[in-house]
C-alpha positions in Angstrom: 50.1 -46.6 -164.9 51.7 -49.7 -163.9 50.4 -52.5 -161.6 51.4 -56.0 -161.2 48.8 -58.5 -162.6 50.4 -61.5 -161.0 51.2 -60.7 -157.3 53.3 -63.0 -155.3 55.1 -62.7 -152.1 58.4 -62.1 -154.0 57.3 -59.4 -156.4 56.7 -55.7 -156.0 53.7 -53.7 -157.1 53.7 -50.3 -158.3 50.5 -47.9 -158.5 49.9 -44.4 -159.2 47.5 -42.3 -157.1 46.2 -38.9 -157.9 46.1 -36.6 -154.9 43.8 -33.8 -154.3 46.0 -31.0 -155.7 46.2 -32.8 -159.1 49.7 -34.1 -158.7 50.6 -37.7 -159.2 53.1 -40.0 -157.3 54.1 -43.6 -157.5 54.8 -45.8 -154.7 56.4 -49.3 -154.7 55.3 -51.9 -152.2 57.4 -54.9 -151.5 54.9 -57.6 -151.1 57.4 -59.8 -149.3 56.6 -57.6 -146.4 52.8 -58.3 -146.6 50.7 -61.1 -145.2 49.0 -63.4 -147.6 45.5 -62.0 -146.6 46.7 -58.6 -147.6 48.0 -59.7 -150.9 44.7 -61.5 -151.7 42.8 -58.4 -150.9 45.0 -56.3 -153.1 44.6 -58.8 -156.0 40.8 -58.5 -155.6 41.0 -54.7 -155.7 43.0 -54.9 -158.9 40.4 -57.2 -160.3 37.6 -54.8 -159.5 39.5 -52.0 -161.1 39.3 -53.8 -164.4 35.5 -53.6 -164.5 34.0 -52.1 -167.8 32.2 -48.8 -167.9 28.5 -49.5 -167.2 29.3 -52.6 -165.2 26.1 -52.1 -163.3 24.1 -51.4 -166.3 23.4 -47.8 -165.1 26.5 -46.2 -166.7 28.7 -46.4 -163.6 32.4 -46.2 -164.2 34.7 -48.7 -162.7 36.3 -47.8 -159.4 38.7 -44.8 -159.9 42.4 -45.1 -159.5 42.2 -42.9 -156.5 39.7 -45.1 -154.7 41.7 -48.1 -155.4 44.8 -46.4 -154.1 43.2 -45.3 -151.0 41.8 -48.8 -150.5 45.2 -50.5 -151.0 46.9 -48.0 -148.6 44.3 -48.8 -146.0 44.7 -52.6 -146.4 48.5 -52.3 -146.2 48.1 -50.3 -143.0 46.0 -53.0 -141.3 47.4 -56.4 -140.3 44.7 -58.4 -141.8 46.0 -61.4 -139.8 44.0 -60.3 -137.0 40.9 -59.5 -139.0 38.8 -61.7 -141.6 39.5 -60.7 -145.0 37.1 -58.0 -146.2 34.5 -58.4 -148.8 35.4 -56.0 -151.7 32.6 -54.7 -153.9 32.5 -51.8 -156.5 30.0 -49.1 -155.8 28.3 -46.9 -158.3 29.9 -43.7 -159.1 33.5 -45.1 -159.3 34.0 -46.2 -155.7 34.8 -49.4 -154.0 33.4 -50.8 -150.5 35.3 -52.8 -148.0 33.1 -54.8 -145.6 33.9 -56.9 -142.5 31.7 -59.0 -140.2 33.0 -60.1 -136.8 30.3 -61.7 -134.5 27.4 -59.4 -134.2 29.5 -56.2 -135.5 29.8 -55.0 -139.1 31.9 -52.3 -140.6 31.5 -50.9 -144.0 34.1 -48.5 -145.5 32.8 -46.9 -148.8 35.7 -45.2 -150.6 34.3 -42.8 -153.1 35.9 -42.0 -156.5 37.5 -38.8 -154.9 39.1 -40.8 -152.1 36.6 -39.8 -149.4 35.7 -42.6 -147.0 32.3 -43.0 -145.6 31.8 -45.6 -142.9 28.9 -47.5 -141.3 29.1 -49.4 -137.9 26.4 -51.9 -137.4 25.8 -53.9 -134.2 23.4 -56.7 -133.9 21.9 -55.6 -137.2 21.2 -52.1 -136.2 23.3 -49.1 -137.7 25.0 -47.3 -134.7 27.1 -44.8 -136.4 27.6 -43.4 -139.8 30.0 -40.6 -140.9 32.6 -39.5 -143.3 36.4 -39.1 -142.9 39.3 -38.1 -145.2 41.6 -40.7 -146.7 44.6 -39.5 -144.6 42.8 -40.1 -141.3 44.2 -43.6 -140.6 44.0 -43.1 -136.9 40.2 -42.9 -137.1 40.2 -45.9 -139.4 42.4 -47.9 -136.9 39.9 -47.0 -134.1 37.0 -48.3 -136.3 38.8 -51.5 -136.8 39.6 -51.9 -133.2 35.9 -51.5 -132.5 35.1 -54.3 -134.8 37.2 -56.9 -133.2 36.8 -55.6 -129.6 34.6 -57.5 -127.0 31.0 -56.6 -127.3 29.5 -55.1 -124.0 
């Protein structure tokens, strides 16, 4: 597996991602086309990927390549210039979580080791919606992010 360790706006990054049928594919992303907030978020994901086994002292593996790949595709598909940069944290079981706060709204996207995405919407400190979506349902993810930045009623 190849991944650039030093990401700059003039480099390209390659990463492998396992898909559900066990196949593998590689994708090259030209970082010149990405905003600096996206590049910084991808760099943080690649750092989280390097955590050792049992990073949480409960025998958890580091985030899986699939979870990292789904998170990277999500970040690349979102214009982060319109959003605050997400907090990126590892989760037990080999996943990663992206968290945003905008005003009184919060959105948490938990990407599990198998690529499944769970989300939690919070408004004024109260959970309002929680569900699960597949990694290829980027239209639903776009609507969640639109909710995050839309005017509160």
